[in-house]
C-alpha positions as CSV (number, residue, x, y, z in Angstrom):
1,M,147.6,57.2,132.5
2,R,146.2,56.4,129.0
3,K,144.2,58.9,127.2
4,K,142.7,56.5,124.6
5,K,139.9,54.0,125.5
6,Y,140.0,50.5,124.0
7,P,137.0,48.2,123.4
8,S,138.6,45.7,125.9
9,D,138.4,48.2,128.8
10,I,136.3,47.5,131.9
11,S,135.5,50.3,134.3
12,R,137.6,50.7,137.5
13,E,134.5,50.2,139.7
14,Q,133.7,46.9,138.1
15,I,137.2,45.4,138.5
16,R,138.4,47.0,141.8
17,P,137.1,44.4,144.1
18,F,138.9,41.6,142.3
19,L,142.2,43.4,142.0
20,E,142.3,44.6,145.6
21,G,141.2,41.2,146.9
22,A,144.3,39.6,145.2
23,R,146.7,42.2,146.5
24,K,149.4,41.4,148.9
25,R,150.1,44.3,151.2
26,T,153.8,44.2,151.5
27,K,155.2,47.5,150.0
28,P,153.7,50.4,148.2
29,R,152.8,49.6,144.6
30,T,154.5,51.5,141.8
31,V,152.1,50.5,139.0
32,D,148.4,51.1,138.6
33,L,146.7,47.7,138.8
34,Y,143.9,49.0,136.6
35,E,146.4,49.8,133.8
36,V,147.9,46.3,134.2
37,W,144.4,44.8,134.0
38,S,143.6,46.9,130.9
39,A,146.9,45.7,129.3
40,V,146.0,42.1,130.0
41,L,142.6,42.6,128.4
42,Y,144.1,44.3,125.4
43,L,146.5,41.4,124.9
44,L,143.8,38.8,125.2
45,K,141.5,40.7,122.8
46,S,144.1,41.6,120.2
47,G,146.3,38.5,120.4
48,C,149.5,40.6,120.1
49,Q,152.8,39.4,121.4
50,W,153.9,40.4,124.9
51,R,156.8,42.5,123.7
52,M,154.5,44.3,121.2
53,L,152.4,45.7,124.0
54,L,151.6,49.4,123.4
55,R,153.8,51.8,125.3
56,E,150.7,53.4,126.8
57,F,150.5,50.4,129.1
58,P,153.0,49.4,131.9
59,K,156.1,47.4,130.8
60,W,155.3,44.1,129.3
61,R,157.3,42.2,131.9
62,T,155.2,43.7,134.7
63,V,152.0,42.9,132.8
64,H,153.2,39.3,132.2
65,S,154.0,38.9,135.9
66,Y,150.6,40.0,137.0
67,F,149.0,37.9,134.3
68,A,150.8,34.8,135.5
69,K,149.7,35.5,139.1
70,W,146.1,36.2,138.2
71,S,146.0,33.0,136.1
72,E,146.9,30.7,139.0
73,Q,143.9,28.5,140.0
74,D,142.6,28.7,143.5
75,E,141.2,25.8,145.6
76,E,138.0,25.9,143.6
77,G,139.8,25.5,140.3
78,M,139.2,29.1,139.1
79,S,141.7,31.9,138.5
80,L,141.1,35.5,139.5
81,L,141.1,36.3,135.8
82,E,138.3,33.9,135.1
83,R,136.3,35.2,138.0
84,A,136.7,38.8,137.0
85,L,135.8,38.1,133.3
86,K,132.6,36.2,134.2
87,N,131.2,39.1,136.3
């Protein structure tokens, strides 16, 4: 869990419905989805490279994997990432 707050952070309550709605319930998760979300926002805001992601966040490969999944468009042509950022 990070101690430092970043300008790109969104509260857990704001983002929880989106993250839980996209979740597949197959096995217990080992990573905090909110931390992955915060890492994605940090990357988008800062423009840093994936491999330069701060160590306070989950591993960059994990974050990239979720980013790819959350960026996939649904039948309406919008991704989960777009929907969450518009709200």
